[in-house]
PAKE-290130 format. One record per atom (N, C-alpha, C, O): residue number from 0; residue in one letter; atom name; x negated, y negated, z. Coordinates in nm, 3 decimals. Each point is the difference from the previous one (the first is absolute). Layout:
+-----+--------+-------+---------+---------+---------+
| num | residu | atome |      c1 |      c2 |      c3 |
+-----+--------+-------+---------+---------+---------+
| NUM |      a |    CA |       X |       Y |       Z |
...
+-----+--------+-------+---------+---------+---------+
This chain:
+-----+--------+-------+---------+---------+---------+
| num | residu | atome |      c1 |      c2 |      c3 |
+-----+--------+-------+---------+---------+---------+
|   0 |      m |     N |  -7.878 | -10.493 |  10.120 |
|   0 |      m |    CA |  -0.142 |   0.001 |  -0.024 |
|   0 |      m |     C |  -0.047 |   0.146 |  -0.007 |
|   0 |      m |     O |   0.036 |   0.082 |   0.085 |
|   1 |      q |     N |  -0.114 |  -0.050 |  -0.186 |
|   1 |      q |    CA |  -0.049 |   0.136 |  -0.016 |
|   1 |      q |     C |  -0.116 |   0.028 |   0.096 |
|   1 |      q |     O |  -0.061 |  -0.092 |   0.055 |
|   2 |      i |     N |   0.032 |   0.219 |  -0.039 |
|   2 |      i |    CA |  -0.100 |   0.042 |   0.099 |
|   2 |      i |     C |  -0.136 |  -0.067 |  -0.025 |
|   2 |      i |     O |  -0.060 |  -0.054 |   0.093 |
|   3 |      y |     N |   0.014 |   0.057 |  -0.216 |
|   3 |      y |    CA |  -0.132 |  -0.059 |  -0.029 |
|   3 |      y |     C |  -0.002 |  -0.149 |   0.031 |
|   3 |      y |     O |  -0.098 |  -0.051 |   0.055 |
|   4 |      e |     N |   0.205 |  -0.018 |  -0.090 |
|   4 |      e |    CA |   0.007 |  -0.143 |   0.028 |
|   4 |      e |     C |  -0.004 |  -0.026 |   0.151 |
|   4 |      e |     O |  -0.063 |  -0.095 |   0.046 |
|   5 |      k |     N |   0.130 |   0.180 |   0.030 |
|   5 |      k |    CA |   0.001 |  -0.011 |   0.146 |
|   5 |      k |     C |  -0.141 |   0.024 |   0.055 |
|   5 |      k |     O |  -0.045 |  -0.072 |   0.089 |
|   6 |      i |     N |  -0.024 |   0.173 |  -0.142 |
|   6 |      i |    CA |  -0.137 |   0.029 |   0.043 |
|   6 |      i |     C |  -0.091 |  -0.118 |  -0.031 |
|   6 |      i |     O |  -0.080 |  -0.040 |   0.085 |
|   7 |      k |     N |   0.091 |  -0.016 |  -0.205 |
|   7 |      k |    CA |  -0.083 |  -0.115 |  -0.036 |
|   7 |      k |     C |   0.023 |  -0.117 |   0.094 |
|   7 |      k |     O |  -0.096 |  -0.067 |   0.040 |
|   8 |      l |     N |   0.220 |   0.041 |  -0.005 |
|   8 |      l |    CA |   0.033 |  -0.111 |   0.089 |
|   8 |      l |     C |  -0.060 |   0.021 |   0.139 |
|   8 |      l |     O |  -0.063 |  -0.091 |   0.056 |
|   9 |      i |     N |   0.082 |   0.210 |   0.000 |
|   9 |      i |    CA |  -0.055 |   0.029 |   0.133 |
|   9 |      i |     C |  -0.152 |  -0.004 |  -0.003 |
|   9 |      i |     O |  -0.063 |  -0.056 |   0.090 |
|  10 |      a |     N |   0.004 |   0.115 |  -0.195 |
|  10 |      a |    CA |  -0.146 |   0.002 |  -0.013 |
|  10 |      a |     C |  -0.056 |  -0.142 |  -0.009 |
|  10 |      a |     O |  -0.101 |  -0.032 |   0.062 |
|  11 |      k |     N |   0.166 |  -0.052 |  -0.140 |
|  11 |      k |    CA |  -0.045 |  -0.138 |  -0.015 |
|  11 |      k |     C |   0.005 |  -0.073 |   0.134 |
|  11 |      k |     O |  -0.093 |  -0.073 |   0.035 |
|  12 |      n |     N |   0.200 |   0.093 |   0.040 |
|  12 |      n |    CA |   0.013 |  -0.064 |   0.131 |
|  12 |      n |     C |  -0.106 |   0.048 |   0.099 |
|  12 |      n |     O |  -0.041 |  -0.074 |   0.090 |
|  13 |      k |     N |  -0.004 |   0.198 |  -0.107 |
|  13 |      k |    CA |  -0.102 |   0.056 |   0.090 |
|  13 |      k |     C |  -0.140 |  -0.008 |  -0.059 |
|  13 |      k |     O |  -0.096 |   0.050 |   0.058 |
|  14 |      k |     N |   0.086 |  -0.114 |  -0.177 |
|  14 |      k |    CA |  -0.128 |  -0.019 |  -0.068 |
|  14 |      k |     C |  -0.070 |   0.134 |  -0.028 |
|  14 |      k |     O |  -0.120 |   0.016 |   0.023 |
|  15 |      i |     N |   0.197 |   0.078 |  -0.074 |
|  15 |      i |    CA |  -0.051 |   0.132 |  -0.040 |
|  15 |      i |     C |   0.026 |   0.013 |  -0.150 |
|  15 |      i |     O |   0.110 |  -0.027 |  -0.047 |
|  16 |      t |     N |  -0.212 |   0.071 |  -0.026 |
|  16 |      t |    CA |   0.018 |   0.014 |  -0.144 |
|  16 |      t |     C |   0.067 |   0.134 |  -0.033 |
|  16 |      t |     O |  -0.008 |   0.096 |   0.077 |
|  17 |      i |     N |   0.074 |  -0.093 |  -0.191 |
|  17 |      i |    CA |   0.062 |   0.124 |  -0.047 |
|  17 |      i |     C |  -0.108 |   0.105 |  -0.022 |
|  17 |      i |     O |   0.021 |   0.117 |   0.033 |
|  18 |      d |     N |  -0.135 |  -0.156 |  -0.087 |
|  18 |      d |    CA |  -0.113 |   0.092 |  -0.020 |
|  18 |      d |     C |  -0.041 |   0.065 |   0.132 |
|  18 |      d |     O |  -0.023 |   0.121 |   0.007 |
|  19 |      a |     N |   0.013 |  -0.203 |   0.098 |
|  19 |      a |    CA |  -0.041 |   0.052 |   0.131 |
|  19 |      a |     C |   0.102 |   0.100 |   0.054 |
|  19 |      a |     O |  -0.037 |   0.101 |   0.058 |
|  20 |      i |     N |   0.165 |  -0.130 |  -0.078 |
|  20 |      i |    CA |   0.105 |   0.092 |   0.045 |
|  20 |      i |     C |  -0.011 |   0.133 |  -0.074 |
|  20 |      i |     O |   0.005 |   0.107 |   0.061 |
|  21 |      e |     N |  -0.021 |  -0.115 |  -0.194 |
|  21 |      e |    CA |  -0.009 |   0.123 |  -0.080 |
|  21 |      e |     C |  -0.122 |   0.083 |   0.041 |
|  21 |      e |     O |   0.010 |   0.122 |   0.009 |
|  22 |      k |     N |  -0.123 |  -0.187 |   0.014 |
|  22 |      k |    CA |  -0.121 |   0.073 |   0.041 |
|  22 |      k |     C |   0.019 |   0.066 |   0.136 |
|  22 |      k |     O |  -0.030 |   0.118 |   0.017 |
|  23 |      e |     N |   0.080 |  -0.193 |   0.080 |
|  23 |      e |    CA |   0.016 |   0.053 |   0.135 |
|  23 |      e |     C |   0.104 |   0.113 |   0.006 |
|  23 |      e |     O |  -0.013 |   0.092 |   0.080 |
|  24 |      a |     N |   0.115 |  -0.100 |  -0.166 |
|  24 |      a |    CA |   0.104 |   0.102 |  -0.002 |
|  24 |      a |     C |  -0.034 |   0.116 |  -0.093 |
|  24 |      a |     O |   0.079 |   0.093 |  -0.017 |
|  25 |      n |     N |  -0.199 |  -0.098 |  -0.044 |
|  25 |      n |    CA |  -0.044 |   0.102 |  -0.095 |
|  25 |      n |     C |   0.097 |   0.015 |  -0.117 |
|  25 |      n |     O |   0.032 |   0.112 |  -0.042 |
|  26 |      l |     N |   0.014 |  -0.224 |  -0.009 |
|  26 |      l |    CA |   0.088 |  -0.004 |  -0.116 |
|  26 |      l |     C |  -0.082 |  -0.046 |  -0.120 |
|  26 |      l |     O |  -0.097 |  -0.074 |   0.015 |
|  27 |      g |     N |   0.136 |   0.118 |  -0.132 |
|  27 |      g |    CA |  -0.069 |  -0.043 |  -0.121 |
|  27 |      g |     C |   0.021 |  -0.148 |  -0.026 |
|  27 |      g |     O |   0.098 |  -0.060 |   0.044 |
|  28 |      r |     N |  -0.193 |   0.003 |  -0.118 |
|  28 |      r |    CA |   0.010 |  -0.142 |  -0.033 |
|  28 |      r |     C |   0.125 |  -0.023 |  -0.085 |
|  28 |      r |     O |   0.022 |   0.070 |  -0.099 |
|  29 |      g |     N |   0.058 |  -0.167 |   0.137 |
|  29 |      g |    CA |   0.123 |  -0.031 |  -0.072 |
|  29 |      g |     C |   0.120 |   0.081 |   0.046 |
|  29 |      g |     O |   0.110 |  -0.017 |  -0.053 |
|  30 |      s |     N |  -0.130 |   0.106 |   0.149 |
|  30 |      s |    CA |   0.111 |   0.085 |   0.047 |
|  30 |      s |     C |   0.114 |  -0.081 |   0.059 |
|  30 |      s |     O |   0.116 |   0.028 |  -0.027 |
|  31 |      l |     N |  -0.150 |  -0.127 |   0.108 |
|  31 |      l |    CA |   0.105 |  -0.077 |   0.067 |
|  31 |      l |     C |   0.088 |  -0.074 |  -0.100 |
|  31 |      l |     O |   0.122 |  -0.009 |   0.020 |
|  32 |      s |     N |  -0.180 |  -0.043 |  -0.125 |
|  32 |      s |    CA |   0.080 |  -0.076 |  -0.097 |
|  32 |      s |     C |   0.101 |   0.089 |  -0.071 |
|  32 |      s |     O |   0.102 |  -0.049 |  -0.049 |
|  33 |      k |     N |  -0.128 |   0.177 |   0.042 |
|  33 |      k |    CA |   0.092 |   0.094 |  -0.064 |
|  33 |      k |     C |   0.122 |   0.029 |   0.088 |
|  33 |      k |     O |   0.098 |   0.057 |  -0.047 |
|  34 |      w |     N |  -0.105 |  -0.094 |   0.173 |
|  34 |      w |    CA |   0.109 |   0.030 |   0.093 |
|  34 |      w |     C |   0.126 |  -0.080 |  -0.032 |
|  34 |      w |     O |   0.105 |   0.026 |   0.060 |
|  35 |      n |     N |  -0.112 |  -0.121 |  -0.150 |
|  35 |      n |    CA |   0.121 |  -0.070 |  -0.043 |
|  35 |      n |     C |   0.084 |   0.089 |  -0.091 |
|  35 |      n |     O |   0.121 |  -0.018 |  -0.010 |
|  36 |      t |     N |  -0.185 |   0.114 |  -0.056 |
|  36 |      t |    CA |   0.072 |   0.086 |  -0.094 |
|  36 |      t |     C |   0.001 |   0.147 |   0.041 |
|  36 |      t |     O |   0.084 |   0.077 |  -0.047 |
|  37 |      v |     N |  -0.177 |  -0.037 |   0.132 |
|  37 |      v |    CA |  -0.010 |   0.139 |   0.046 |
|  37 |      v |     C |   0.010 |   0.001 |   0.152 |
|  37 |      v |     O |  -0.066 |  -0.079 |   0.067 |
|  38 |      s |     N |   0.148 |   0.166 |  -0.014 |
|  38 |      s |    CA |   0.017 |   0.008 |   0.145 |
|  38 |      s |     C |  -0.124 |   0.062 |   0.065 |
|  38 |      s |     O |  -0.040 |   0.111 |  -0.037 |
|  39 |      p |     N |  -0.020 |  -0.179 |   0.134 |
|  39 |      p |    CA |  -0.116 |   0.055 |   0.070 |
|  39 |      p |     C |   0.043 |   0.107 |   0.099 |
|  39 |      p |     O |   0.117 |   0.007 |   0.040 |
|  40 |      s |     N |  -0.213 |   0.077 |  -0.003 |
|  40 |      s |    CA |   0.030 |   0.100 |   0.103 |
|  40 |      s |     C |   0.010 |  -0.068 |   0.136 |
|  40 |      s |     O |  -0.056 |  -0.107 |   0.021 |
|  41 |      v |     N |   0.126 |   0.170 |   0.068 |
|  41 |      v |    CA |   0.014 |  -0.055 |   0.136 |
|  41 |      v |     C |  -0.138 |  -0.008 |   0.066 |
|  41 |      v |     O |  -0.029 |  -0.096 |   0.071 |
|  42 |      g |     N |  -0.054 |   0.195 |  -0.095 |
|  42 |      g |    CA |  -0.134 |   0.000 |   0.059 |
|  42 |      g |     C |  -0.081 |  -0.121 |  -0.044 |
|  42 |      g |     O |  -0.066 |  -0.064 |   0.082 |
|  43 |      n |     N |   0.071 |   0.033 |  -0.211 |
|  43 |      n |    CA |  -0.074 |  -0.116 |  -0.049 |
|  43 |      n |     C |   0.060 |  -0.131 |   0.051 |
|  43 |      n |     O |  -0.073 |  -0.094 |   0.029 |
|  44 |      l |     N |   0.204 |   0.089 |  -0.019 |
|  44 |      l |    CA |   0.063 |  -0.119 |   0.057 |
|  44 |      l |     C |  -0.044 |  -0.020 |   0.145 |
|  44 |      l |     O |  -0.029 |  -0.113 |   0.042 |
|  45 |      l |     N |   0.024 |   0.221 |   0.033 |
|  45 |      l |    CA |  -0.044 |  -0.009 |   0.140 |
|  45 |      l |     C |  -0.144 |  -0.047 |   0.011 |
|  45 |      l |     O |  -0.033 |  -0.079 |   0.088 |
|  46 |      k |     N |  -0.055 |   0.128 |  -0.178 |
|  46 |      k |    CA |  -0.139 |  -0.045 |   0.000 |
|  46 |      k |     C |  -0.009 |  -0.151 |  -0.021 |
|  46 |      k |     O |  -0.072 |  -0.070 |   0.072 |
|  47 |      v |     N |   0.146 |   0.021 |  -0.170 |
|  47 |      v |    CA |  -0.003 |  -0.142 |  -0.033 |
|  47 |      v |     C |   0.059 |  -0.082 |   0.116 |
|  47 |      v |     O |  -0.055 |  -0.104 |   0.036 |
|  48 |      a |     N |   0.163 |   0.150 |   0.021 |
|  48 |      a |    CA |   0.060 |  -0.070 |   0.114 |
|  48 |      a |     C |  -0.099 |  -0.010 |   0.116 |
|  48 |      a |     O |  -0.011 |  -0.104 |   0.064 |
|  49 |      k |     N |  -0.060 |   0.212 |  -0.038 |
|  49 |      k |    CA |  -0.098 |   0.000 |   0.109 |
|  49 |      k |     C |  -0.113 |  -0.099 |  -0.029 |
|  49 |      k |     O |  -0.042 |  -0.073 |   0.089 |
|  50 |      i |     N |  -0.006 |   0.072 |  -0.212 |
|  50 |      i |    CA |  -0.107 |  -0.093 |  -0.038 |
|  50 |      i |     C |   0.046 |  -0.145 |   0.015 |
|  50 |      i |     O |  -0.076 |  -0.086 |   0.045 |
|  51 |      l |     N |   0.200 |   0.060 |  -0.082 |
|  51 |      l |    CA |   0.054 |  -0.136 |   0.009 |
|  51 |      l |     C |   0.048 |  -0.036 |   0.140 |
|  51 |      l |     O |   0.033 |  -0.116 |   0.027 |
|  52 |      g |     N |  -0.029 |   0.215 |   0.063 |
|  52 |      g |    CA |   0.046 |  -0.028 |   0.136 |
|  52 |      g |     C |   0.148 |  -0.032 |   0.006 |
|  52 |      g |     O |   0.043 |  -0.084 |   0.079 |
|  53 |      c |     N |   0.034 |   0.151 |  -0.164 |
|  53 |      c |    CA |   0.144 |  -0.023 |  -0.001 |
|  53 |      c |     C |   0.071 |   0.136 |   0.005 |
|  53 |      c |     O |  -0.064 |   0.105 |  -0.006 |
|  54 |      s |     N |   0.194 |  -0.109 |   0.016 |
|  54 |      s |    CA |   0.076 |   0.124 |   0.004 |
|  54 |      s |     C |   0.040 |   0.041 |  -0.142 |
|  54 |      s |     O |  -0.005 |  -0.079 |  -0.093 |
|  55 |      l |     N |   0.043 |   0.204 |   0.081 |
|  55 |      l |    CA |   0.051 |   0.049 |  -0.127 |
|  55 |      l |     C |   0.125 |  -0.078 |  -0.040 |
|  55 |      l |     O |   0.020 |  -0.029 |  -0.117 |
|  56 |      d |     N |   0.062 |  -0.003 |   0.215 |
|  56 |      d |    CA |   0.120 |  -0.081 |  -0.025 |
|  56 |      d |     C |  -0.034 |  -0.135 |  -0.062 |
|  56 |      d |     O |   0.072 |  -0.049 |  -0.087 |
|  57 |      d |     N |  -0.183 |  -0.011 |   0.131 |
|  57 |      d |    CA |  -0.040 |  -0.129 |  -0.055 |
|  57 |      d |     C |  -0.027 |   0.010 |  -0.151 |
|  57 |      d |     O |   0.026 |  -0.094 |  -0.074 |
|  58 |      l |     N |  -0.076 |   0.209 |   0.030 |
|  58 |      l |    CA |  -0.033 |   0.018 |  -0.141 |
|  58 |      l |     C |   0.121 |   0.035 |  -0.085 |
|  58 |      l |     O |   0.009 |  -0.040 |  -0.116 |
|  59 |      i |     N |   0.085 |   0.114 |   0.173 |
|  59 |      i |    CA |   0.112 |   0.049 |  -0.082 |
|  59 |      i |     C |   0.133 |  -0.065 |   0.034 |
|  59 |      i |     O |   0.100 |   0.030 |  -0.064 |
|  60 |      q |     N |  -0.097 |  -0.117 |   0.160 |
|  60 |      q |    CA |   0.123 |  -0.061 |   0.048 |
|  60 |      q |     C |   0.086 |  -0.058 |  -0.112 |
|  60 |      q |     O |   0.119 |   0.031 |  -0.007 |
|  61 |      d |     N |  -0.173 |  -0.111 |  -0.081 |
|  61 |      d |    CA |   0.077 |  -0.060 |  -0.108 |
|  61 |      d |     C |   0.046 |   0.104 |  -0.100 |
|  61 |      d |     O |   0.109 |  -0.011 |  -0.057 |
|  62 |      e |     N |  -0.192 |   0.113 |   0.034 |
|  62 |      e |    CA |   0.037 |   0.108 |  -0.092 |
|  62 |      e |     C |   0.125 |   0.071 |   0.050 |
|  62 |      e |     O |   0.090 |   0.029 |  -0.078 |
|  63 |      e |     N |  -0.086 |  -0.001 |   0.207 |
|  63 |      e |    CA |   0.116 |   0.069 |   0.056 |
|  63 |      e |     C |   0.126 |  -0.084 |  -0.013 |
|  63 |      e |     O |   0.107 |   0.053 |  -0.033 |
|  64 |      a |     N |  -0.118 |  -0.183 |   0.057 |
|  64 |      a |    CA |   0.117 |  -0.088 |  -0.011 |
|  64 |      a |     C |   0.054 |  -0.001 |  -0.142 |
|  64 |      a |     O |   0.122 |   0.002 |  -0.020 |
|  65 |      e |     N |  -0.210 |  -0.005 |  -0.078 |
|  65 |      e |    CA |   0.042 |   0.002 |  -0.139 |
|  65 |      e |     C |   0.070 |   0.132 |  -0.033 |
|  65 |      e |     O |   0.104 |   0.001 |  -0.066 |
|  66 |      n |     N |  -0.162 |   0.109 |   0.111 |
|  66 |      n |    CA |   0.058 |   0.131 |  -0.029 |
|  66 |      n |     C |   0.134 |   0.019 |   0.069 |
|  66 |      n |     O |   0.091 |   0.060 |  -0.058 |
|  67 |      q |     N |  -0.076 |  -0.110 |   0.179 |
|  67 |      q |    CA |   0.124 |   0.017 |   0.073 |
|  67 |      q |     C |   0.112 |  -0.083 |  -0.061 |
|  67 |      q |     O |   0.117 |   0.036 |   0.009 |
|  68 |      s |     N |  -0.153 |  -0.147 |  -0.071 |
|  68 |      s |    CA |   0.104 |  -0.086 |  -0.055 |
|  68 |      s |     C |   0.066 |   0.062 |  -0.123 |
|  68 |      s |     O |   0.110 |  -0.041 |  -0.038 |
|  69 |      i |     N |  -0.173 |   0.140 |  -0.026 |
|  69 |      i |    CA |   0.059 |   0.061 |  -0.118 |
|  69 |      i |     C |   0.076 |   0.128 |   0.033 |
|  69 |      i |     O |   0.064 |   0.059 |  -0.087 |
|  70 |      i |     N |  -0.070 |  -0.016 |   0.212 |
|  70 |      i |    CA |   0.072 |   0.120 |   0.043 |
|  70 |      i |     C |   0.139 |  -0.042 |   0.042 |
|  70 |      i |     O |   0.015 |  -0.085 |   0.088 |
|  71 |      p |     N |   0.088 |   0.143 |  -0.149 |
|  71 |      p |    CA |   0.137 |  -0.039 |   0.037 |
|  71 |      p |     C |   0.034 |   0.040 |   0.145 |
|  71 |      p |     O |  -0.046 |   0.103 |   0.049 |
|  72 |      a |     N |   0.126 |  -0.185 |   0.015 |
|  72 |      a |    CA |   0.037 |   0.024 |   0.140 |
|  72 |      a |     C |   0.110 |   0.104 |   0.009 |
|  72 |      a |     O |   0.044 |   0.033 |   0.110 |
+-----+--------+-------+---------+---------+---------+
């Protein structure tokens, strides 16, 4: 699952809109949806994690697993 999809899922479960997250994190409108193709900064990821009440690991956990699976042992 990509970062934006993970954010949408957590936000939906906590009844927080993507618009509200972008406003509170001082991100431009539509910024989060671009995170599927553009890597966000750690600072912006931390802002979103704080707003959602989750850890940074919760947002990137699946991304790391995918990346590690392509690295040869």
